[in-house]
PyMOL Python script that loads the backbone (N, CA, C, O; Angstrom):
from pymol import cmd

cmd.read_pdbstr("""\
ATOM      1  N   MET A   1     118.562 -45.726  78.159  1.00  0.00           N
ATOM      2  CA  MET A   1     117.392 -44.943  78.686  1.00  0.00           C
ATOM      3  C   MET A   1     117.202 -44.041  77.502  1.00  0.00           C
ATOM      4  O   MET A   1     118.018 -43.191  77.146  1.00  0.00           O
ATOM      5  N   ILE A   2     115.998 -44.312  76.898  1.00  0.00           N
ATOM      6  CA  ILE A   2     115.052 -43.983  75.858  1.00  0.00           C
ATOM      7  C   ILE A   2     114.693 -42.686  76.237  1.00  0.00           C
ATOM      8  O   ILE A   2     114.001 -42.677  77.255  1.00  0.00           O
ATOM      9  N   ASN A   3     114.977 -41.386  75.669  1.00  0.00           N
ATOM     10  CA  ASN A   3     113.915 -40.307  75.875  1.00  0.00           C
ATOM     11  C   ASN A   3     112.996 -40.007  75.441  1.00  0.00           C
ATOM     12  O   ASN A   3     113.050 -39.796  74.229  1.00  0.00           O
ATOM     13  N   LYS A   4     111.705 -39.818  76.098  1.00  0.00           N
ATOM     14  CA  LYS A   4     110.324 -39.641  75.853  1.00  0.00           C
ATOM     15  C   LYS A   4     110.211 -38.251  74.662  1.00  0.00           C
ATOM     16  O   LYS A   4     110.906 -37.238  74.733  1.00  0.00           O
ATOM     17  N   VAL A   5     109.471 -38.446  73.917  1.00  0.00           N
ATOM     18  CA  VAL A   5     109.554 -37.622  72.747  1.00  0.00           C
ATOM     19  C   VAL A   5     108.053 -36.839  73.814  1.00  0.00           C
ATOM     20  O   VAL A   5     107.014 -37.429  74.108  1.00  0.00           O
ATOM     21  N   GLU A   6     108.492 -35.181  74.243  1.00  0.00           N
ATOM     22  CA  GLU A   6     107.563 -34.598  74.477  1.00  0.00           C
ATOM     23  C   GLU A   6     105.764 -34.344  73.839  1.00  0.00           C
ATOM     24  O   GLU A   6     104.639 -34.483  74.319  1.00  0.00           O
ATOM     25  N   ASP A   7     106.312 -33.933  72.592  1.00  0.00           N
ATOM     26  CA  ASP A   7     104.816 -33.894  72.133  1.00  0.00           C
ATOM     27  C   ASP A   7     103.886 -35.380  71.642  1.00  0.00           C
ATOM     28  O   ASP A   7     104.299 -36.485  71.289  1.00  0.00           O
ATOM     29  N   LYS A   8     102.564 -34.873  71.793  1.00  0.00           N
ATOM     30  CA  LYS A   8     102.150 -36.366  71.674  1.00  0.00           C
ATOM     31  C   LYS A   8     101.996 -36.636  70.400  1.00  0.00           C
ATOM     32  O   LYS A   8     101.905 -35.666  69.647  1.00  0.00           O
ATOM     33  N   MET A   9     101.932 -37.881  69.875  1.00  0.00           N
ATOM     34  CA  MET A   9     101.624 -38.543  68.033  1.00  0.00           C
ATOM     35  C   MET A   9     100.026 -38.118  67.965  1.00  0.00           C
ATOM     36  O   MET A   9      99.094 -37.714  68.661  1.00  0.00           O
ATOM     37  N   GLU A  10     100.343 -38.455  66.784  1.00  0.00           N
ATOM     38  CA  GLU A  10      98.527 -37.773  66.115  1.00  0.00           C
ATOM     39  C   GLU A  10      98.457 -38.783  65.484  1.00  0.00           C
ATOM     40  O   GLU A  10      99.516 -39.180  64.999  1.00  0.00           O
ATOM     41  N   LYS A  11      97.202 -39.597  65.236  1.00  0.00           N
ATOM     42  CA  LYS A  11      97.011 -40.406  64.104  1.00  0.00           C
ATOM     43  C   LYS A  11      96.823 -39.358  63.125  1.00  0.00           C
ATOM     44  O   LYS A  11      96.504 -38.185  63.319  1.00  0.00           O
ATOM     45  N   ILE A  12      97.096 -40.025  61.931  1.00  0.00           N
ATOM     46  CA  ILE A  12      96.639 -39.085  60.613  1.00  0.00           C
ATOM     47  C   ILE A  12      95.569 -39.865  59.858  1.00  0.00           C
ATOM     48  O   ILE A  12      95.759 -41.067  60.038  1.00  0.00           O
ATOM     49  N   LYS A  13      94.525 -39.629  59.089  1.00  0.00           N
ATOM     50  CA  LYS A  13      94.163 -41.012  58.229  1.00  0.00           C
ATOM     51  C   LYS A  13      93.687 -39.907  56.946  1.00  0.00           C
ATOM     52  O   LYS A  13      93.527 -38.699  56.766  1.00  0.00           O
ATOM     53  N   CYS A  14      93.600 -40.997  56.330  1.00  0.00           N
ATOM     54  CA  CYS A  14      92.823 -40.825  54.692  1.00  0.00           C
ATOM     55  C   CYS A  14      91.802 -40.014  54.570  1.00  0.00           C
ATOM     56  O   CYS A  14      90.848 -40.770  54.387  1.00  0.00           O
ATOM     57  N   PRO A  15      91.379 -38.816  54.559  1.00  0.00           N
ATOM     58  CA  PRO A  15      90.317 -38.158  54.478  1.00  0.00           C
ATOM     59  C   PRO A  15      89.206 -38.484  52.696  1.00  0.00           C
ATOM     60  O   PRO A  15      88.286 -37.917  52.106  1.00  0.00           O
ATOM     61  N   ASN A  16      89.896 -39.473  52.543  1.00  0.00           N
ATOM     62  CA  ASN A  16      88.642 -40.474  51.747  1.00  0.00           C
ATOM     63  C   ASN A  16      87.865 -41.559  52.319  1.00  0.00           C
ATOM     64  O   ASN A  16      86.656 -41.505  52.543  1.00  0.00           O
ATOM     65  N   CYS A  17      88.966 -42.985  52.641  1.00  0.00           N
ATOM     66  CA  CYS A  17      88.348 -43.783  53.178  1.00  0.00           C
ATOM     67  C   CYS A  17      88.370 -44.058  55.113  1.00  0.00           C
ATOM     68  O   CYS A  17      87.803 -44.869  55.845  1.00  0.00           O
ATOM     69  N   GLY A  18      89.459 -42.758  55.386  1.00  0.00           N
ATOM     70  CA  GLY A  18      89.542 -43.051  57.287  1.00  0.00           C
ATOM     71  C   GLY A  18      90.157 -44.130  57.485  1.00  0.00           C
ATOM     72  O   GLY A  18      89.801 -44.823  58.439  1.00  0.00           O
ATOM     73  N   HIS A  19      91.397 -44.623  56.522  1.00  0.00           N
ATOM     74  CA  HIS A  19      92.197 -45.525  57.172  1.00  0.00           C
ATOM     75  C   HIS A  19      93.428 -44.474  57.729  1.00  0.00           C
ATOM     76  O   HIS A  19      93.540 -43.278  57.463  1.00  0.00           O
ATOM     77  N   THR A  20      94.337 -45.338  58.611  1.00  0.00           N
ATOM     78  CA  THR A  20      95.162 -44.630  59.213  1.00  0.00           C
ATOM     79  C   THR A  20      96.095 -45.092  58.005  1.00  0.00           C
ATOM     80  O   THR A  20      96.106 -46.038  57.217  1.00  0.00           O
ATOM     81  N   LEU A  21      96.999 -43.771  58.286  1.00  0.00           N
ATOM     82  CA  LEU A  21      97.952 -43.253  57.177  1.00  0.00           C
ATOM     83  C   LEU A  21      99.299 -43.280  58.180  1.00  0.00           C
ATOM     84  O   LEU A  21     100.311 -43.894  57.841  1.00  0.00           O
ATOM     85  N   ILE A  22      99.235 -42.774  59.059  1.00  0.00           N
ATOM     86  CA  ILE A  22     100.623 -42.489  59.665  1.00  0.00           C
ATOM     87  C   ILE A  22     100.469 -41.575  61.333  1.00  0.00           C
ATOM     88  O   ILE A  22      99.666 -40.734  61.737  1.00  0.00           O
ATOM     89  N   PHE A  23     101.741 -42.289  61.996  1.00  0.00           N
ATOM     90  CA  PHE A  23     101.391 -41.521  63.635  1.00  0.00           C
ATOM     91  C   PHE A  23     102.383 -40.735  63.807  1.00  0.00           C
ATOM     92  O   PHE A  23     103.417 -41.262  64.219  1.00  0.00           O
ATOM     93  N   ALA A  24     102.385 -38.884  63.488  1.00  0.00           N
ATOM     94  CA  ALA A  24     103.320 -38.304  63.896  1.00  0.00           C
ATOM     95  C   ALA A  24     103.216 -36.850  64.873  1.00  0.00           C
ATOM     96  O   ALA A  24     102.099 -36.527  65.276  1.00  0.00           O
ATOM     97  N   THR A  25     104.158 -36.182  65.153  1.00  0.00           N
ATOM     98  CA  THR A  25     103.954 -34.616  65.342  1.00  0.00           C
ATOM     99  C   THR A  25     103.748 -33.181  64.524  1.00  0.00           C
ATOM    100  O   THR A  25     103.166 -32.136  64.816  1.00  0.00           O
ATOM    101  N   ASN A  26     104.602 -33.684  63.209  1.00  0.00           N
ATOM    102  CA  ASN A  26     104.590 -32.808  62.342  1.00  0.00           C
ATOM    103  C   ASN A  26     105.116 -33.239  61.216  1.00  0.00           C
ATOM    104  O   ASN A  26     106.223 -33.778  61.247  1.00  0.00           O
ATOM    105  N   ILE A  27     104.557 -33.112  60.250  1.00  0.00           N
ATOM    106  CA  ILE A  27     104.957 -33.915  58.494  1.00  0.00           C
ATOM    107  C   ILE A  27     104.676 -33.419  57.423  1.00  0.00           C
ATOM    108  O   ILE A  27     103.445 -33.443  57.413  1.00  0.00           O
ATOM    109  N   ASP A  28     105.130 -32.828  56.187  1.00  0.00           N
ATOM    110  CA  ASP A  28     105.327 -32.617  55.174  1.00  0.00           C
ATOM    111  C   ASP A  28     105.139 -33.172  54.241  1.00  0.00           C
ATOM    112  O   ASP A  28     106.222 -32.933  53.706  1.00  0.00           O
ATOM    113  N   ALA A  29     104.496 -33.908  53.369  1.00  0.00           N
ATOM    114  CA  ALA A  29     104.746 -35.633  52.889  1.00  0.00           C
ATOM    115  C   ALA A  29     103.485 -35.701  51.918  1.00  0.00           C
ATOM    116  O   ALA A  29     102.405 -35.133  52.082  1.00  0.00           O
ATOM    117  N   GLU A  30     103.790 -36.347  51.099  1.00  0.00           N
ATOM    118  CA  GLU A  30     102.761 -36.993  49.982  1.00  0.00           C
ATOM    119  C   GLU A  30     103.100 -38.514  50.415  1.00  0.00           C
ATOM    120  O   GLU A  30     104.184 -39.081  50.550  1.00  0.00           O
ATOM    121  N   LEU A  31     101.402 -39.090  50.630  1.00  0.00           N
ATOM    122  CA  LEU A  31     101.137 -40.307  51.186  1.00  0.00           C
ATOM    123  C   LEU A  31      99.837 -40.988  49.891  1.00  0.00           C
ATOM    124  O   LEU A  31      98.706 -40.542  49.696  1.00  0.00           O
ATOM    125  N   LYS A  32     100.471 -42.083  49.242  1.00  0.00           N
ATOM    126  CA  LYS A  32      99.326 -43.146  49.086  1.00  0.00           C
ATOM    127  C   LYS A  32      98.871 -43.669  49.545  1.00  0.00           C
ATOM    128  O   LYS A  32      99.569 -44.606  49.933  1.00  0.00           O
ATOM    129  N   CYS A  33      97.325 -43.757  50.045  1.00  0.00           N
ATOM    130  CA  CYS A  33      96.627 -44.509  50.812  1.00  0.00           C
ATOM    131  C   CYS A  33      96.633 -46.222  50.496  1.00  0.00           C
ATOM    132  O   CYS A  33      95.922 -46.594  49.562  1.00  0.00           O
ATOM    133  N   ASN A  34      97.322 -47.130  51.163  1.00  0.00           N
ATOM    134  CA  ASN A  34      96.596 -48.637  50.553  1.00  0.00           C
ATOM    135  C   ASN A  34      95.122 -49.057  50.478  1.00  0.00           C
ATOM    136  O   ASN A  34      94.505 -49.958  49.910  1.00  0.00           O
ATOM    137  N   ARG A  35      94.953 -48.495  50.921  1.00  0.00           N
ATOM    138  CA  ARG A  35      93.290 -48.744  50.873  1.00  0.00           C
ATOM    139  C   ARG A  35      92.212 -47.982  49.768  1.00  0.00           C
ATOM    140  O   ARG A  35      91.207 -48.480  49.260  1.00  0.00           O
ATOM    141  N   CYS A  36      92.672 -46.849  49.609  1.00  0.00           N
ATOM    142  CA  CYS A  36      91.908 -46.046  48.218  1.00  0.00           C
ATOM    143  C   CYS A  36      92.344 -46.437  47.094  1.00  0.00           C
ATOM    144  O   CYS A  36      91.775 -46.953  46.131  1.00  0.00           O
ATOM    145  N   LYS A  37      93.676 -46.076  47.341  1.00  0.00           N
ATOM    146  CA  LYS A  37      94.301 -45.747  46.288  1.00  0.00           C
ATOM    147  C   LYS A  37      95.010 -44.224  45.945  1.00  0.00           C
ATOM    148  O   LYS A  37      95.953 -43.974  45.195  1.00  0.00           O
ATOM    149  N   LYS A  38      94.133 -43.253  46.842  1.00  0.00           N
ATOM    150  CA  LYS A  38      94.867 -42.392  46.095  1.00  0.00           C
ATOM    151  C   LYS A  38      96.134 -41.172  46.960  1.00  0.00           C
ATOM    152  O   LYS A  38      96.633 -41.375  48.067  1.00  0.00           O
ATOM    153  N   ILE A  39      96.329 -40.280  46.304  1.00  0.00           N
ATOM    154  CA  ILE A  39      97.702 -39.235  46.911  1.00  0.00           C
ATOM    155  C   ILE A  39      96.938 -38.577  47.426  1.00  0.00           C
ATOM    156  O   ILE A  39      96.038 -38.075  46.752  1.00  0.00           O
ATOM    157  N   ILE A  40      97.046 -38.300  49.100  1.00  0.00           N
ATOM    158  CA  ILE A  40      96.886 -37.173  50.209  1.00  0.00           C
ATOM    159  C   ILE A  40      98.179 -36.634  50.377  1.00  0.00           C
ATOM    160  O   ILE A  40      99.077 -37.264  50.937  1.00  0.00           O
ATOM    161  N   LYS A  41      98.359 -35.138  49.774  1.00  0.00           N
ATOM    162  CA  LYS A  41      98.924 -34.148  50.488  1.00  0.00           C
ATOM    163  C   LYS A  41      99.078 -33.946  52.262  1.00  0.00           C
ATOM    164  O   LYS A  41      98.109 -33.472  52.856  1.00  0.00           O
ATOM    165  N   ILE A  42      99.709 -34.139  52.655  1.00  0.00           N
ATOM    166  CA  ILE A  42      99.421 -33.706  54.457  1.00  0.00           C
ATOM    167  C   ILE A  42     100.084 -32.629  54.884  1.00  0.00           C
ATOM    168  O   ILE A  42     101.093 -32.603  54.179  1.00  0.00           O
ATOM    169  N   GLN A  43     100.113 -31.774  55.580  1.00  0.00           N
ATOM    170  CA  GLN A  43     101.320 -30.619  55.863  1.00  0.00           C
ATOM    171  C   GLN A  43     100.448 -30.351  56.990  1.00  0.00           C
ATOM    172  O   GLN A  43      99.251 -30.083  57.103  1.00  0.00           O
ATOM    173  N   LYS A  44     101.643 -30.543  57.971  1.00  0.00           N
ATOM    174  CA  LYS A  44     100.624 -30.550  59.873  1.00  0.00           C
ATOM    175  C   LYS A  44     102.226 -30.322  60.571  1.00  0.00           C
ATOM    176  O   LYS A  44     103.296 -30.928  60.599  1.00  0.00           O
ATOM    177  N   GLU A  45     101.463 -28.668  61.256  1.00  0.00           N
ATOM    178  CA  GLU A  45     102.973 -28.567  62.351  1.00  0.00           C
ATOM    179  C   GLU A  45     102.428 -28.812  63.407  1.00  0.00           C
ATOM    180  O   GLU A  45     101.339 -29.386  63.379  1.00  0.00           O
ATOM    181  N   LYS A  46     103.029 -28.445  64.651  1.00  0.00           N
ATOM    182  CA  LYS A  46     102.669 -28.750  66.063  1.00  0.00           C
ATOM    183  C   LYS A  46     101.603 -27.874  66.472  1.00  0.00           C
ATOM    184  O   LYS A  46     101.210 -28.227  67.584  1.00  0.00           O
ATOM    185  N   SER A  47     100.801 -26.605  65.913  1.00  0.00           N
ATOM    186  CA  SER A  47      99.527 -26.419  65.230  1.00  0.00           C
ATOM    187  C   SER A  47      98.540 -26.857  65.121  1.00  0.00           C
ATOM    188  O   SER A  47      98.980 -28.006  65.129  1.00  0.00           O
ATOM    189  N   GLU A  48      97.244 -27.033  64.990  1.00  0.00           N
ATOM    190  CA  GLU A  48      96.384 -27.387  64.424  1.00  0.00           C
ATOM    191  C   GLU A  48      95.748 -26.794  63.815  1.00  0.00           C
ATOM    192  O   GLU A  48      94.955 -27.366  63.068  1.00  0.00           O
ATOM    193  N   GLU A  49      95.823 -25.143  63.869  1.00  0.00           N
ATOM    194  CA  GLU A  49      95.753 -23.971  62.809  1.00  0.00           C
ATOM    195  C   GLU A  49      95.953 -23.658  61.627  1.00  0.00           C
ATOM    196  O   GLU A  49      95.403 -22.817  60.916  1.00  0.00           O
ATOM    197  N   HIS A  50      97.441 -24.956  61.278  1.00  0.00           N
ATOM    198  CA  HIS A  50      97.933 -24.905  59.890  1.00  0.00           C
ATOM    199  C   HIS A  50      98.340 -26.323  59.395  1.00  0.00           C
ATOM    200  O   HIS A  50      99.303 -26.732  58.746  1.00  0.00           O
ATOM    201  N   ALA A  51      97.409 -26.834  59.861  1.00  0.00           N
ATOM    202  CA  ALA A  51      97.109 -28.404  59.322  1.00  0.00           C
ATOM    203  C   ALA A  51      96.464 -28.177  57.793  1.00  0.00           C
ATOM    204  O   ALA A  51      95.579 -27.416  57.403  1.00  0.00           O
ATOM    205  N   GLN A  52      97.179 -29.033  57.190  1.00  0.00           N
ATOM    206  CA  GLN A  52      96.255 -29.114  55.797  1.00  0.00           C
ATOM    207  C   GLN A  52      95.847 -30.131  55.583  1.00  0.00           C
ATOM    208  O   GLN A  52      95.593 -30.606  56.690  1.00  0.00           O
ATOM    209  N   THR A  53      95.498 -31.117  54.530  1.00  0.00           N
ATOM    210  CA  THR A  53      94.988 -32.412  53.964  1.00  0.00           C
ATOM    211  C   THR A  53      94.239 -32.421  52.895  1.00  0.00           C
ATOM    212  O   THR A  53      93.038 -32.163  52.975  1.00  0.00           O
ATOM    213  N   ILE A  54      94.829 -32.715  51.757  1.00  0.00           N
ATOM    214  CA  ILE A  54      94.358 -32.575  50.079  1.00  0.00           C
ATOM    215  C   ILE A  54      94.415 -34.051  49.690  1.00  0.00           C
ATOM    216  O   ILE A  54      95.281 -34.912  49.846  1.00  0.00           O
ATOM    217  N   VAL A  55      93.101 -34.054  49.084  1.00  0.00           N
ATOM    218  CA  VAL A  55      93.166 -35.552  48.081  1.00  0.00           C
ATOM    219  C   VAL A  55      93.776 -35.068  46.764  1.00  0.00           C
ATOM    220  O   VAL A  55      93.214 -34.190  46.108  1.00  0.00           O
ATOM    221  N   LYS A  56      94.616 -35.483  46.476  1.00  0.00           N
ATOM    222  CA  LYS A  56      94.555 -35.471  44.808  1.00  0.00           C
ATOM    223  C   LYS A  56      93.916 -36.764  43.784  1.00  0.00           C
ATOM    224  O   LYS A  56      93.923 -36.642  42.559  1.00  0.00           O
TER     225      LYS A  56
END
""", "prot")
cmd.dss("prot")
cmd.show_as("cartoon", "prot")
cmd.util.cbc("prot")
cmd.orient("prot")
């Protein structure tokens, strides 16, 4: 039996072009968007008030 994750995953999109990058509950990473080739730094905790997305 698989344990269900209690926290719902959210869709994290590129702020530049709107392409979906990843589904996550919390993340601290830098990703490169496949569509617009920008590097995006993402810091998202469980609470939305601490979320940050920066395009480099």
